[in-house]
C-alpha positions, 0 to 999 in steps of 0.5 A: 451464151448458148441462149444468145446463139439460139435466139440469134439462130432463131431470129435469122431463121424466122426472117426467110421468105419462101420464094414460091409462096411470094410468087404464088401471092402475086400470080394468083391475082390479075392486077392491072398494069395501069388504071386510067380514069375519065379518058379520051383516046383518039385513033388516027390513020395517015393523019385522019381521025378514025375513032374516038374512045371515051371511058370512065375507067380503063384497066390495062392488063399485061402478060400473055393475054394483054387486055383492056377492061372498060368497067364503067361505061364507054363510048366509041365514035367512028369517023369517015375519011372526011372527019365526020361522025358516021356511027356511035357505040356505047355500052356499060362494059367491054373487054379488048383483047389487044393481041387479037384487036377484038372488043367484046361489049356487054351490058346495054350495048347501043350502036347507032348512025343517022338512019338506025339504032341497034340495041343488044346485050353482047356485040363483038368488034373485030378490028382486023376483020373490020366487022361488028357481030353478035349471036345475041338478040337484037332490036334495030330501030329505024324511022319506019320500023322496029326489027327483032332478030337473033344475030347480026353482022355489020361493018363498024359504020352500021351502014351495011348489015345482015340480020339472022333469024328475024322474029318480028317487024313492026311498022311505026306508021301503023302504030300511030293510026 
């Protein structure tokens, strides 16, 4: 009979979970709250389309620092008030800080409009300040020239921009001769 009581006690004792150990198991990993594949998000203001985001995969993370992670490439299309496309941003990956509305795009970043194209490895878009910028190396290509610089600030339309530390400028007409 003592053996049966001992086995029951042993069985009940072994079925306990340590709450601290269970919490540590799930806190250690930053699991996404949701995963969206092959998405198309449209942002409007006052009934007018402002931008469109196309992405292969978006992971939404919640918590103290909510963020979106674009890990398999994305494309952002910016529109003017008339609904016409004014610029286009692509990159292989990005992280969006949802608290501060700041996107950091990395890996083969390209920003272009009808007149010019910017290429870099890191580009930050601060939606609150309405600025796109980087301190990394950039290459800007226009119809007539290629400009190399380190540092760039622009509006999201890529129509008014400033370059820092310009290191070279090549005129394409001189290359064709």
